N, C-alpha and C positions, 0 to 999 in steps of 0.2 A: 549277431547271434549272442545269446546269453552265455557268458562264461561261468562255469561252476567255480565255487570257492576252492582254491588250491589247498590240499591237505598239508598241514604243517609238519615239519620234521620232528620226529620223536627220538630222543636219546634214551636208550635202555642201558641201565647200569646194574651190574650184578656184583654184589659184595659177597664173595665166597670166603671160606675160612682162611684160605691161603693166598688169594689174589683178588684184584679188582679187574673186572672185564666190562667192556662197553661196546655198543654198536649203534649207529644212527640208522633209523628207518625213514626213508624219504622217497616219495613217489613210487611206493611199492617195492623198493629195493633196499638192501642192506648196504651201508657204506661206513667208512671210517671206523672199522673194527680194531680193537686193540686191547691190551691187558697190561697190568703192572703187578709184580709180585708184592705181597705184603711182607713186612719184616719177619724173619724167621726166629728172631730173638725174643719173641713175646712182647712186641711193641704195643699190643692192645689197640685201644681206640686212637692213641696218638699216631700209630702207624696207618690206621684207616684214614684219619684226617689228612695226613701227609700225602697219601695216595690220591685222595680226592682233590687236593690242591694241585698235584701234578697234572691230573686230568684237566682241571680248569685251565691251567697254564698252557697245556698243549692245544686246547681249543682256542685260547687267546692268540696263539701263534698262527692261526689260520689253517689248521689241518683239515677243516671241513666247514661247511656252512653252519650257521648258528641254529641250534635246535629251538623248536617252538615250545617244547615241554620236556620234562625229564621224568622217567618212571624207574623206580628202584626196586630191586629184589634183594633181600638181605638174608644171608644164611642164618639159621637159628643159633648157630655158634655164638653170634654177637648179641643175642636176645635172651630174655628170661621168660619162660612159660610155666604156667601152672594150671592144673585142672581143678575147677571150683564146683562145689555142689550147687545145684540150681536153687535159687531163692527168689521169692516174690519181689525182693528189693531190686532185682535186675530189671524189672519192668518200669522203674522210676529212676530218672537220671541222677538226681541228688543222692538218693539212697543207694543206688547202684555203685557210685564212686566210693562211698564209705565202705560198703560191703566188700567190694573187690579188693580195696586196700587192706582191709582187715584180714581177708583170706590169704592174700599174698604174704603178709607179715607172718601169719601162722605157718605158711609153707617155707619160711626162711628167706623170703625175698624182701629185703629192706629197700624201700624206695628212696632215691636221692631227689632233692628238689629239682624239678624240671623234667624228670622222667615222664615219658608218655605211655599211658596204659590204654590198651584196646582189648575188648572182650566181645565174644559172641552173645547173641540174645538167648540162644538155646530154647529148647522146648521144655515145658513143665516136667520136672522129674528127671531130666537128662543133664549130665555134666556140661559145664561151660569152660571153654579155653580162654585164658587171659594171657596177653602178651605184653611184656614190658620193653619199650625201646629206651635205651640209655640216653640221658640228656646229652652226652658227648657226641653220640651219633646224630642226634637231631641238630645239634649245633654245626657239625661238619656238613650236613646236608643243606643247612641254611646258608652256609658259606658258599657251597657249590652253586646253589640257586642264584646267589647274588653275583658271583663271578661270571657265570654263564649268561646271566640276564634272562633265564628261562625258569618258569615255575616247576618245582617238583610236585607233580600232581598225584603221584602214587608211591607209597612205600609199603611193600608187602613181604611178609616172611616167606621163605622158600617153602616151608611146610604147608602153609595155606595155599600157595600157588600150586604145589604138587597135588594137593587134595582135590583141586578142581579137575585134575586129569583122571581121577578114579572112575572107572565105569560104574554106572548106577544100576547094579543088579539088585533090585529090591530096594526101593527108595529109602526106607527108614530102617533097613536091617543093619546091624553092627558090621563093621568092615575094618580091615587093616590095609595099610599101604606102606611099602618100604621105599626109602629114598637113599641113593648112594651117589656121592660126588667124587669118589676115589680117595677121599681123605676121611670124611665123616659118614656115619650111617644114621638113619632116622627110621623109627617105626611110628607111624601115624595111626590113630584109632578114632573112629567116630561113627556116625550114622547119617545117611543121606548127605545133605550139603553141610552138616555141622561137623567140623573137626573138633574133637574133644580132648585128645591127649597127644602129646609129642614127647618122644624119648630120643635123645641125641647122645651118641657115643663116638669116640675115636675108633677107627678101624676099617672104614670103607666097606666094600661089598661083603666080605665074610661075616661082618658083625650084624648085617641085616638078618641073616638066618638065625643067629644066636639070640637077637632081640625077640624074634618071633617065638622061638622055643621057650624063652623065659616067660613071655606073656602068657603062653598057653599053660605053662606049669603053675603060674601064679594064680590064675583064675580058672576055676573049673567051668565057668560059663563063658569063657572067652571064645570068640569066633574061631572055628577050626576049619577054615576053608582049605580045599585041596591045593590051591595055588595062592601064593602071595604076590600080587602085582607089585612091581618095583619100577620106579622112575629112575632111570640111569642117567645121571648128569655128567658122566665122565665118558663120552663117546670115544670109540677107538680102542678101548681096552677090551681084551678078550673076556668072555664070561668065564668065571672060575669053574673048574670041574667039580669042586666041592660045594657048589651052590645047593645041591639037593633038589628033590623033585617038587618041593613046595615053593620054589622061587622061579619066577619068570622075569625076563629082563627086556621090557619094551624100551626102545630107544626113540623117544619122541619129546625131548625137552623143548624143542622149538614150538611144539603145539601149544605150550603154555604161555607163549609170549603175548598173546592177545588178551589174557586174563589179568586184569589189574583191579585194585581196590583202593579207595581213598582211606588213608590212615585216620 
């Protein structure tokens, strides 16, 4: 009898603002879950690199079977994002790179040699989101890939991953989405499948409501939905009483695990 090809194990790694988390998906089950706190003294990317080295060392000690691939989700805290005006240059690779770099510089994002920039294609006339991955993060992930002997096949910002969970009520209508991980709050704005703006602040859940109120006051034409869907990435914490009637708290971060993108 023909035996189907066995699915390879996938190591999911989540780089949060305050910790590194991981879990191995193998044979339809989760295995070898764990976490490491990141330095509380502002260690920055050096602390991230150290935590990734510890993860690789633990795997080398035989804590679980070797993964076939690694997929990474990165908190926007470690990235830089900017909303760019749409331009025809975005439709041509060479011109797009120069245009995005110039727009990032104008927004105050000086690029370091080796920084990796990714941006959406966007629709004509609609804003485009650009994301900058620091070179130090890319180097740390390259080291992890080498130590584990498994390719890093996906590196995705938490904001982009969360946007895929947004219910599509009116495919091209402007929408907002809140994200809270218990430490940081994000307000995401876009239309349809295109994420166009990311705002990140310290403060956790209460800050989500504040960000929404600020957005509505800043722009008269901002979407004023009766409810703001929020992806809650800090399960187990009670919903705050002061959330207000405009916030709902769906708890389904696990539903996003299957959505990945190649950087």
